[in-house]
C-alpha positions in Angstrom: -34.1 81.8 -100.6 -30.8 80.8 -100.1 -31.1 83.0 -97.1 -34.1 81.7 -96.0 -32.6 78.1 -96.4 -29.3 79.3 -94.4 -31.6 80.9 -91.3 -34.0 78.1 -91.0 -30.9 75.9 -90.6 -29.1 77.9 -88.2 -32.4 78.4 -85.9 -32.9 74.3 -86.2 -29.1 73.9 -85.0 -29.5 76.5 -82.1 -32.9 74.7 -80.8 -31.3 71.3 -81.3 -28.2 72.3 -79.3 -30.1 74.2 -76.6 -32.2 70.8 -76.2 -29.4 68.3 -76.8 -26.8 69.9 -74.4 -28.5 71.6 -71.6 -26.9 74.5 -69.6 -24.3 73.2 -67.2 -25.4 73.2 -63.7 -24.4 75.9 -61.1 -22.1 74.5 -58.9 -23.9 74.5 -55.3 -21.8 76.2 -52.6 -21.2 73.8 -50.0 -23.1 74.3 -46.6 -21.2 76.2 -43.8 -20.0 73.9 -41.2 -22.1 73.7 -38.3 -20.6 76.1 -35.5 -19.5 73.9 -32.4 -21.3 75.0 -29.1 -19.3 77.2 -26.6 -18.0 75.9 -23.5 -19.0 77.4 -20.7 -15.7 79.2 -20.3 -15.9 80.2 -23.7 -19.3 81.9 -23.0 -18.2 83.7 -20.4 -15.2 85.5 -22.0 -17.8 86.0 -25.2 -19.7 87.8 -22.3 -16.9 89.8 -20.8 -15.8 90.8 -24.3 -19.2 91.7 -25.9 -21.4 92.7 -22.8 -23.0 96.4 -23.3 -24.5 96.6 -19.8 -22.9 99.8 -19.2 -24.7 101.7 -21.9 -28.2 100.6 -20.5 -30.7 103.3 -18.8 -30.7 100.9 -16.0 -26.9 101.2 -15.2 -26.2 103.2 -12.1 -23.1 105.4 -10.7 -23.3 102.6 -7.9 -22.3 99.8 -10.3 -19.4 101.9 -11.1 -18.2 102.4 -7.8 -18.5 98.5 -7.1 -16.4 97.9 -10.1 -19.5 96.0 -11.6 -18.4 95.2 -15.4 -22.2 93.9 -16.4 -22.4 90.3 -17.8 -25.6 90.1 -15.8 -27.1 87.6 -18.3 -24.3 85.5 -17.2 -23.9 86.1 -13.1 -27.2 87.3 -12.1 -28.6 89.9 -10.2 -26.8 93.0 -8.8 -27.7 95.3 -5.8 -26.6 98.4 -7.6 -29.5 98.4 -10.0 -32.7 98.6 -8.2 -34.8 100.3 -10.7 -35.6 99.2 -14.0 -35.5 102.3 -16.6 -34.8 100.4 -19.7 -33.1 97.3 -21.0 -30.5 97.1 -23.7 -30.5 93.1 -23.7 -32.2 92.7 -27.1 -29.8 94.9 -28.7 -27.0 93.0 -27.0 -24.3 90.7 -29.3 -24.1 88.5 -26.4 -28.0 88.0 -26.5 -28.0 87.2 -30.4 -25.0 84.9 -30.2 -26.1 82.6 -26.9 -29.5 82.9 -28.4 -30.9 84.7 -25.1 -34.9 85.6 -24.9 -34.9 87.4 -22.0 -33.7 90.7 -20.3 -33.5 92.8 -17.5 -30.8 90.1 -16.1 -29.6 92.7 -13.5 -32.8 92.8 -11.4 -34.3 89.5 -12.3 -31.6 86.8 -12.4 -29.3 85.2 -14.9 -30.2 83.5 -18.1 -30.1 80.4 -16.3 -32.1 81.3 -13.4 -34.8 82.6 -15.7 -35.0 79.5 -17.8 -35.0 77.6 -15.0 -38.1 79.5 -13.8 -40.0 79.4 -17.0 -39.4 75.5 -17.0 -40.8 75.3 -13.8 -43.9 77.7 -14.5 -44.5 75.1 -17.4 -44.2 72.1 -15.4 -46.6 73.5 -12.7 -49.4 74.5 -15.7 -49.1 71.0 -17.1 -49.8 69.2 -13.6 -52.5 71.8 -13.2 -54.4 70.5 -16.3 -53.7 66.9 -15.7 -55.3 67.3 -12.2 -58.3 68.7 -13.9 -58.7 66.1 -16.7 -61.3 63.6 -16.0 -63.3 66.0 -13.4 -66.6 66.8 -14.2 -67.4 70.4 -15.3 -68.7 72.7 -12.7 -72.0 74.2 -13.0 -72.1 78.0 -12.6 -74.3 79.0 -10.3 -76.2 82.2 -10.5 -75.4 85.1 -8.7 -77.1 85.7 -5.5 -79.3 89.1 -6.0 -79.2 91.3 -3.0 -82.5 92.5 -2.1 -83.4 96.1 -1.6 -84.7 97.6 1.3 -85.4 95.8 4.9 -88.4 93.9 4.3 -89.0 90.3 3.6 
């Protein structure tokens, strides 16, 4: 009987202890400080240091002969690459770090040029939508049937 009473007492003490003294909260790690945006000069240096253009299937010996080093996302098109044979831009550390979303900068233009073209396209689309608002919808005309033979 003494054992049963001792067991009940200890069990009660444990329960009261857990309820009265909640588990210590885990200390939250402070958030990492936001990374400051790179200056244009820092971006160019990062491109120079991390560019992988020379490993691209589109890279040609003519680029080496001209002394090209890549970095077309920053400098734009080159005359030494004329055929798109593949693109390593999506795997490039520059693409990830600078949050770029295009590719084939060597034949299509720099990231700034591609962004400007994309914004211009969106602007034109919005202007086109604005012009068509408020105008009545045109009725579809039935197709003209061609008569067979030469008679009327």
